[in-house]
N, C-alpha and C positions, 0 to 999 in steps of 0.2 A: 918818124911820122910827126907832123906838126900838130900842136894842140889847137883845138877849136876854141873860139871865145865861149864863155860860159853860157850865153844865151842861145848859141847855135848848137852846142853839143847835144842837148836832148832832142832837138829837131832832126839832126843828122842820124842819131841813134834810132829814133822812131821811124824815119824814112827807110833806113836799112832793114829794120825789123819787119816793117810792113811788106817790103819787097820779098824778104825771105818767106814770110807767111803766105804770100800769094803764089809762090812757086808751086806748080801742079803736084809735085810729089814730095814736097818738103816734109810732110807729116810722116813719110815712110823712111826718111834718112835720119838716123839718130844724130849725126853731126849737125844737121840743120836744126833739128828740134832742140838740141843742147844750146846752140847759139841763140835761138829764139827765146828760150827760157832765160838764159843769162841776160840777154838784152832787156827783156821785160822786167826782170828782177831789178836791174840797174835803174830802169825808168821808174819803177815803183818806189824807189827810194830817192829819186832826184828832187831836190828842193825847188827847182824851177817850175815843176809841174804842179797843177792844182791838186788838191786832195782827191777830187773826183777822178782825175786822170790817173793818179797813182793807184787808186782803188781798182780802176779798170785794168791797169797793167798787172797788178797783183793777181787779180782773178784770172786774167788770160795766162799768166805764167803758170798758175796752178792747173789750168786746163791742158796746156801744152806739156806740162810735167806728167800728167796722167797719160797723155798720148805717147810720151817717151816710154813710160812704164809698160804700155801695151805693145810696144814694138819688140821684135825678137832681139834686136841689138841694143836695147835700152838699158843694159846692165851698167851699174856704176853711177857715180854722181852726175847730175845734169849740168853742173857748173862748167863753164868753159872759160879758161883764163889764159 
């Protein structure tokens, strides 16, 4: 897979994450939730994003992490690598 230019990488990651978050049943599928959390955590640490956007991503990651813990299949770490 080819690398994206630095300025496009967070935009592509955000677009993909928003797409996953908007899937009707994504909150019920641990694999989707783990990917959403991992993407939001990556965005929360991305230097190209404003401090405010990183804070929003960090908070959203925590909320989706709680959703993962509430699902029956949410055992194990949320990180997806």
